C-alpha positions in Angstrom: 3.6 -82.0 -120.3 2.6 -80.0 -123.4 5.3 -77.5 -124.4 5.3 -74.6 -126.8 8.1 -72.1 -127.3 5.7 -69.1 -126.7 4.6 -70.3 -123.3 8.2 -70.8 -122.3 9.4 -67.5 -123.7 11.8 -69.3 -126.0 10.4 -67.3 -129.2 11.7 -64.1 -127.4 15.3 -65.4 -127.2 18.0 -64.4 -129.7 19.3 -67.2 -132.0 22.6 -67.4 -129.7 20.5 -67.7 -126.5 18.4 -70.5 -128.2 21.5 -72.5 -129.1 22.8 -72.0 -125.5 19.5 -73.4 -124.3 19.7 -76.4 -126.7 23.2 -77.0 -125.5 22.0 -76.9 -121.8 18.9 -79.2 -122.5 21.2 -81.6 -124.3 23.8 -81.7 -121.5 21.0 -82.4 -119.1 20.0 -85.5 -120.8 21.3 -88.9 -118.9 24.1 -90.8 -120.6 22.1 -94.0 -120.7 18.7 -93.7 -121.9 16.1 -96.6 -121.3 14.8 -98.3 -124.6 11.3 -97.3 -123.3 12.3 -93.6 -123.5 13.0 -93.6 -127.1 10.0 -93.1 -129.3 9.3 -95.9 -131.8 9.6 -93.5 -134.9 13.2 -92.8 -133.8 14.1 -96.4 -133.9 12.4 -96.6 -137.2 14.3 -93.6 -138.6 17.6 -95.1 -137.3 16.8 -98.4 -138.9 16.1 -96.6 -142.2 19.6 -94.6 -142.1 21.5 -97.7 -141.3 20.0 -99.4 -144.4 20.8 -96.3 -146.3 24.4 -96.2 -145.0 25.1 -99.9 -145.8 23.7 -99.6 -149.3 26.2 -96.5 -150.0 29.1 -96.8 -147.6 31.4 -94.4 -149.3 28.7 -91.6 -149.4 29.1 -90.3 -145.7 32.0 -88.9 -143.8 32.9 -89.7 -140.1 31.5 -87.0 -137.7 34.9 -86.0 -136.4 36.2 -85.3 -139.9 33.1 -83.1 -140.6 33.4 -81.3 -137.1 37.3 -80.7 -137.7 36.5 -79.1 -141.0 33.7 -77.0 -139.5 36.0 -75.9 -136.8 38.7 -75.0 -139.3 41.1 -77.7 -138.3 41.3 -79.7 -141.7 
């Protein structure tokens, strides 16, 4: 299936509506994804990021910490 934002009318949505659509699409994904459903370039990027994280372990922050800060919960 070839998808483009113009054919689907996504280009006419507001930013808020697009974000809501993204959330709905994300929520529609299954909890478990078969390895064959993950593109090889995703796996390569994940491997690259793992190597980078291991090389500089103190550089990142846990996602819950970042999320709390973004939500103003310090």
